SEDOLO-311978 format. One line per 10 residues: number of its first residue (from 0); their letters; for each residue x, y, z of C-alpha. Coordinates in nm, 4 decimals. Layout:
BEGIN
NUM) A) X:Y:Z | ...
***
This chain:
BEGIN
0) MEEIEHDIQQ) 2.9907:0.6368:1.5726 | 2.9475:0.2886:1.6871 | 2.5432:0.3658:1.6972 | 2.5117:0.4950:1.3538 | 2.7378:0.2268:1.2135 | 2.5108:-0.0020:1.3593 | 2.1847:0.1537:1.2436 | 2.3425:0.1447:0.9094 | 2.4509:-0.2248:0.9389 | 2.0896:-0.2623:1.0232
10) RIFNSIKLQL) 1.9273:-0.0655:0.7170 | 2.1085:-0.3079:0.5073 | 2.0117:-0.6348:0.6734 | 1.6593:-0.4874:0.6291 | 1.6693:-0.3830:0.2684 | 1.7916:-0.7448:0.2340 | 1.5593:-0.9400:0.3637 | 1.2759:-0.7729:0.1651 | 1.4236:-0.9742:-0.1299 | 1.4450:-1.2835:-0.0071
20) PKGDKLSQVL) 1.2016:-1.5648:-0.0785 | 0.9664:-1.6963:0.1718 | 1.1690:-1.9401:0.3868 | 1.5236:-1.8408:0.3392 | 1.6662:-1.7000:0.6643 | 1.9399:-1.3990:0.6590 | 2.1841:-1.5623:0.8916 | 2.2059:-1.8603:0.6208 | 2.2318:-1.5748:0.3423 | 2.5279:-1.4214:0.5308
30) QDELHISQDA) 2.6760:-1.7421:0.5836 | 2.6805:-1.8533:0.2443 | 2.7750:-1.4740:0.0793 | 3.0738:-1.4144:0.3788 | 3.1853:-1.7669:0.3930 | 3.1545:-1.7105:0.7656 | 3.0481:-1.9495:1.0643 | 2.6757:-1.9475:1.2133 | 2.8036:-1.7886:1.5041 | 3.0100:-1.5186:1.3486
40) SYRRLRGDVP) 2.6366:-1.4608:1.1390 | 2.4691:-1.4251:1.4056 | 2.7250:-1.1749:1.5933 | 2.6582:-0.9677:1.2752 | 2.2698:-0.9656:1.3099 | 2.3096:-0.8855:1.6348 | 2.5217:-0.6122:1.6276 | 2.7732:-0.7198:1.8436 | 3.0515:-0.7325:1.5079 | 3.0376:-0.4804:1.2500
50) LTIYETKKLC) 3.0540:-0.5724:0.9037 | 3.3530:-0.5214:0.7281 | 3.4485:-0.2857:0.4219 | 3.4879:-0.6283:0.2215 | 3.1642:-0.7378:0.3528 | 2.9812:-0.4654:0.2847 | 3.0708:-0.4186:-0.0906 | 3.0007:-0.7907:-0.1241 | 2.6489:-0.7811:0.0139 | 2.5856:-0.4488:-0.1635
60) ETFGLSFDDY) 2.6962:-0.6011:-0.5229 | 2.4851:-0.9132:-0.4437 | 2.1595:-0.7449:-0.3517 | 2.1624:-0.4423:-0.5896 | 2.2210:-0.1907:-0.3121 | 2.4199:0.1160:-0.3550 | 2.5906:0.2277:-0.0350 | 2.5401:0.5824:-0.0523 | 2.1895:0.5249:-0.0252 | 2.3027:0.3809:0.3458
70) GTLQKGKVQF) 2.6314:0.5289:0.4051 | 2.4894:0.8762:0.5255 | 2.2714:0.8825:0.8016 | 2.1941:1.2289:0.9666 | 1.9046:1.3830:1.1003 | 1.7455:1.5992:0.8547 | 1.8916:1.4098:0.5645 | 1.7187:1.1244:0.3956 | 1.8026:0.8864:0.1261 | 1.4379:0.7655:-0.0683
80) SFNPLATIDM) 1.4568:0.5077:-0.3580 | 1.1936:0.4699:-0.6661 | 1.1488:0.2673:-0.9676 | 1.1228:0.5504:-1.2794 | 0.7681:0.4581:-1.4354 | 0.9805:0.4520:-1.7652 | 1.1696:0.1460:-1.6645 | 0.8335:-0.0366:-1.5810 | 0.6380:-0.2387:-1.7989 | 0.3231:-0.0175:-1.7139
90) NYKSYLTGLR) -0.0192:-0.2462:-1.7942 | -0.2263:-0.3452:-1.5465 | -0.0997:-0.7170:-1.4784 | 0.2382:-0.5607:-1.3949 | 0.0727:-0.2967:-1.1880 | -0.0749:-0.5629:-0.9802 | 0.2340:-0.7781:-0.9981 | 0.4526:-0.5657:-0.8504 | 0.1909:-0.4554:-0.5573 | 0.1567:-0.8195:-0.5041
100) DGLKQIRELD) 0.5489:-0.8762:-0.4910 | 0.5824:-0.5732:-0.2387 | 0.2821:-0.7336:-0.0319 | 0.4578:-1.0384:-0.0201 | 0.7789:-0.9075:0.1016 | 0.6081:-0.7336:0.3964 | 0.3829:-1.0315:0.4734 | 0.7617:-1.2415:0.5296 | 0.8952:-0.9861:0.7739 | 0.8452:-1.1378:1.1607
110) GAHLIMTIND) 0.5565:-0.9258:1.3464 | 0.4903:-0.6713:1.0295 | 0.2281:-0.4603:1.1001 | 0.0819:-0.1691:0.8127 | 0.0191:0.1586:0.9339 | -0.1644:0.3616:0.7086 | -0.2776:0.7133:0.6366 | -0.5361:0.7398:0.3157 | -0.6937:1.0552:0.1855 | -0.8482:0.8811:-0.1017
120) TPLFQVFNLP) -0.8604:0.5716:-0.2200 | -0.7883:0.2394:0.0052 | -0.5503:0.0796:-0.2620 | -0.5420:-0.2265:-0.1430 | -0.9324:-0.2930:-0.0275 | -1.0086:-0.2065:-0.3852 | -0.8685:-0.5176:-0.5067 | -1.2217:-0.6627:-0.3387 | -1.3815:-0.5208:-0.6541 | -1.1113:-0.5929:-0.9452
130) HITRFKFFFW) -1.3394:-0.3585:-1.2188 | -1.2357:-0.0236:-0.9665 | -0.8442:-0.1222:-0.9635 | -0.9130:-0.1428:-1.3167 | -1.0595:0.2131:-1.3883 | -0.8187:0.3468:-1.1296 | -0.5301:0.2282:-1.3555 | -0.7065:0.3185:-1.6842 | -0.7488:0.6710:-1.5541 | -0.3876:0.7449:-1.4102
140) AKTYLQMPEY) -0.2391:0.6190:-1.7335 | -0.4598:0.7839:-1.9285 | -0.5606:1.1108:-1.7901 | -0.2574:1.1610:-1.5240 | 0.0254:1.0331:-1.6773 | -0.0888:1.0460:-2.0745 | 0.0484:0.7168:-2.1826 | 0.0485:0.7286:-2.5868 | -0.1436:0.3894:-2.5981 | -0.4285:0.5653:-2.4185
150) KDEKFKREKI) -0.4847:0.8541:-2.6067 | -0.7409:0.7301:-2.8261 | -0.9006:0.5053:-2.6064 | -1.2356:0.5010:-2.3892 | -1.2920:0.3089:-2.0910 | -1.4964:-0.0181:-2.1919 | -1.6595:-0.2529:-2.0242 | -1.4532:-0.6015:-2.0506 | -1.3926:-0.9116:-1.8670 | -1.0280:-0.9159:-1.6562
160) DKESLSIGIE) -0.8237:-1.1670:-1.8002 | -0.7624:-1.4723:-1.5489 | -0.4109:-1.4083:-1.4805 | -0.4647:-1.0410:-1.3625 | -0.7640:-1.1642:-1.1501 | -0.5440:-1.4239:-0.9589 | -0.2451:-1.2008:-0.9127 | -0.4859:-0.9444:-0.7687 | -0.6715:-1.2118:-0.5450 | -0.3373:-1.2961:-0.4465
170) ALNLYNAIPS) -0.2121:-0.9357:-0.3234 | -0.5745:-0.8851:-0.1257 | -0.5067:-1.2268:0.0840 | -0.1639:-1.1147:0.1319 | -0.2772:-0.7688:0.2931 | -0.5743:-0.9558:0.4813 | -0.2929:-1.1599:0.6190 | -0.0505:-0.8304:0.7655 | -0.2533:-0.6551:1.0805 | -0.3151:-0.3081:1.0014
180) TEIYGLETLR) -0.4068:0.0136:1.1537 | -0.5847:0.2535:0.9363 | -0.6590:0.5918:0.9395 | -0.9230:0.7638:0.6977 | -1.0227:1.1047:0.5966 | -1.3279:1.2920:0.5198 | -1.2437:1.2657:0.0904 | -1.1988:0.8838:0.1327 | -1.3453:0.7783:-0.1956 | -1.4477:1.1145:-0.3107
190) GTLRQVEYYF) -1.1672:1.1328:-0.5257 | -1.2534:0.8418:-0.7290 | -1.6090:0.9735:-0.7371 | -1.4918:1.2368:-0.9343 | -1.2950:1.0769:-1.1384 | -1.6229:0.8499:-1.2524 | -1.7935:1.2037:-1.3247 | -1.5069:1.3204:-1.4981 | -1.5148:1.0537:-1.7573 | -1.8877:1.0511:-1.7519
200) DSHLFEDPTY) -1.9244:1.4143:-1.8207 | -1.6590:1.3721:-2.0868 | -1.8010:1.1124:-2.2523 | -1.4669:0.8928:-2.1832 | -1.6957:0.5685:-2.0972 | -1.7484:0.3712:-2.4394 | -2.0764:0.2862:-2.2725 | -2.1974:0.5693:-2.0331 | -2.4274:0.3284:-1.8427 | -2.0791:0.1339:-1.7385
210) ALEIIDNLQQ) -2.0396:0.4651:-1.5249 | -2.3634:0.3190:-1.2904 | -2.1678:-0.0138:-1.2737 | -1.8528:0.1267:-1.1377 | -2.0469:0.3331:-0.9087 | -2.2575:0.0186:-0.7588 | -1.8636:-0.1547:-0.7127 | -1.7429:0.1382:-0.5262 | -2.1154:0.1389:-0.2807 | -2.0446:-0.2731:-0.2562
220) LIDHMKVQAE) -1.6908:-0.1505:-0.1515 | -1.8254:0.0578:0.1099 | -2.1044:-0.2256:0.2231 | -1.7772:-0.4579:0.2419 | -1.5268:-0.2261:0.4349 | -1.8122:-0.1690:0.7255 | -1.8281:-0.5368:0.7509 | -1.4834:-0.5437:0.8159 | -1.4984:-0.2196:1.0559 | -1.7779:-0.4213:1.2519
230) NGAKFTRGNE) -1.5299:-0.7485:1.3168 | -1.2245:-0.5568:1.3628 | -1.0904:-0.7981:1.0877 | -1.0161:-0.7966:0.7380 | -1.0974:-1.0904:0.4575 | -1.2286:-1.0998:0.1209 | -1.5457:-0.9776:-0.0111 | -1.7740:-1.2930:-0.0434 | -1.6229:-1.4856:0.2388 | -1.6705:-1.5165:0.6204
240) PITSGNEFNM) -1.4973:-1.3150:0.8422 | -1.1474:-1.4518:0.9945 | -1.0639:-1.3636:1.3338 | -0.6779:-1.4391:1.3846 | -0.4112:-1.2729:1.2193 | -0.5595:-0.9998:1.0080 | -0.6527:-0.7283:1.2775 | -0.8290:-0.4198:1.1303 | -0.8082:-0.0994:1.3494 | -1.0047:0.1355:1.1537
250) YMNETYVADN) -0.9642:0.4905:1.2569 | -1.1903:0.8046:1.1110 | -1.0250:1.1467:1.0902 | -1.2783:1.4307:1.0995 | -1.0176:1.6994:1.0187 | -0.7531:1.6244:0.7028 | -0.5612:1.3257:0.6240 | -0.3065:1.4692:0.4068 | -0.1639:1.1804:0.1791 | -0.1161:0.8306:0.1615
260) TYLIKWNTGS) 0.1652:0.7383:0.3727 | 0.2346:0.3738:0.4642 | 0.4552:0.2868:0.7658 | 0.5852:-0.0856:0.7917 | 0.7018:-0.2278:1.1399 | 0.8293:-0.5461:1.2278 | 1.0472:-0.6630:1.4753 | 1.3728:-0.5606:1.3863 | 1.3150:-0.2642:1.1686 | 1.0657:-0.0270:0.9975
270) AVYISHNVMN) 1.0480:0.1352:0.6382 | 0.8260:0.4215:0.4986 | 0.6489:0.3964:0.1713 | 0.4913:0.7357:0.0318 | 0.2715:0.7997:-0.2529 | 0.4468:0.9645:-0.5437 | 0.3950:1.1143:-0.8694 | 0.0384:0.9462:-0.8646 | 0.1466:0.5698:-0.9869 | 0.4626:0.5581:-0.8377
280) YLVTFDPYYA) 0.5891:0.5099:-0.4694 | 0.9235:0.6104:-0.2523 | 1.0918:0.4524:-0.0132 | 1.3161:0.4625:0.2890 | 1.4258:0.2502:0.5674 | 1.6088:0.5718:0.7599 | 1.5168:0.5077:1.1207 | 1.4778:0.8976:1.2363 | 1.2880:0.9443:0.9262 | 1.0519:0.6077:1.0156
290) QETERIVMML) 1.0628:0.7458:1.3550 | 0.9187:1.1014:1.2804 | 0.6655:0.9614:1.0668 | 0.5366:0.7097:1.3509 | 0.5226:0.9940:1.5540 | 0.3294:1.2423:1.3279 | 0.0864:0.9530:1.2243 | 0.0528:0.8464:1.5884 | -0.0831:1.2202:1.6274 | -0.3053:1.1769:1.3867
300) RDNSSLISKI) -0.4333:0.8641:1.5021 | -0.4970:0.9713:1.8476 | -0.6826:1.2915:1.7256 | -0.9394:1.0507:1.5192 | -1.2154:0.8081:1.6347 | -1.1208:0.4111:1.6539 | -1.4441:0.2931:1.4812 | -1.3498:-0.0756:1.4116 | -1.5374:-0.3206:1.6712 | -1.6714:-0.0275:1.8628
310) NAKERNKFFG) -1.8150:0.2890:1.8430 | -2.0838:0.2113:1.5989 | -2.2417:0.5816:1.6454 | -1.9236:0.6869:1.4457 | -1.8824:0.4339:1.2286 | -2.2576:0.4007:1.1030 | -2.1901:0.8071:1.0501 | -1.8784:0.7663:0.8789 | -2.0030:0.5080:0.5847 | -2.3856:0.6810:0.6105
320) NLERTILNFR) -2.2150:0.9962:0.4411 | -1.9895:0.7745:0.2005 | -2.3282:0.6449:0.1005 | -2.5008:0.9595:0.0731 | -2.2434:1.0954:-0.1593 | -2.2212:0.7734:-0.3786 | -2.6403:0.7618:-0.3923 | -2.6374:1.1354:-0.4963 | -2.3897:1.0824:-0.7496 | -2.6109:0.7859:-0.8746
330) RKVEAELDF) -2.8892:0.9883:-0.9309 | -2.7570:1.2912:-1.1227 | -2.6074:0.9826:-1.3461 | -2.9316:0.8107:-1.3620 | -3.0757:1.1258:-1.4815 | -2.8508:1.2541:-1.7154 | -2.8858:0.8887:-1.8984 | -3.2791:0.9081:-1.8922 | -3.2157:1.3190:-2.0283
***
């Protein structure tokens, strides 16, 4: 019973940490909100002293938490949180803002490390080429979610507004600053290519030649990812590689990566984000689920080939296959345009 209470308490603390501005300490927050001494705050953080019912209620109310999400902790039963798309101002800027703010919270956790399985689009990597991000958002909003404001729109060539570009760059820099282990599958970026092909064949590009520019962007993204893999470090396209604090462990799996799963681990906790309903995600701090996710992801990693820094042959094979796929599609588009 004590172990369960401790786990619930730690999950509440972990949820609060993700909401704190940079520099704010959870120990000071507990002192301020619960009107307790520094020593009493540390005892609760260590788990030496459990939160009282009043203290739990106070923290949940202050930080918008539901105790129902934490009060049941059983193997086989998991509480997930998500933001309904209907409650989100769905536009390109707000989409990037949400991703940036989430990365900012992760970056501020002590010892944060991202472990990801990627079955198609390396979402954070595409920030290196903002036009791909803009195309993905447009495709999701118009074709998957069928949002009314996109009904009669075609994807057109236009400049990205400075504010959105700034938010995207900030998100990319945050992602680059978080060490990560990333497992890629054979379908990497091929789904995005099929989306470009669908729009081209359906005449949904306002200017059909713009499809070639998106294809070129995808090639540039592949080139940049390959350089990062060679260095074992993440950095923004166009910059020089940085070799501190941005570790990039890239794995290639030759069988099948089923989904996009993001496991975040830090010194005192872990969380799992799972892509959901195209543009949304589910998140849980359930320790049993996080442990199970880590076990499965590590098995997938162990059945994959490390292609960052070492194993140049496998790395060249992985990126060579991607390059040939893109080249073949580019030739098809060029032939259609000539015709």
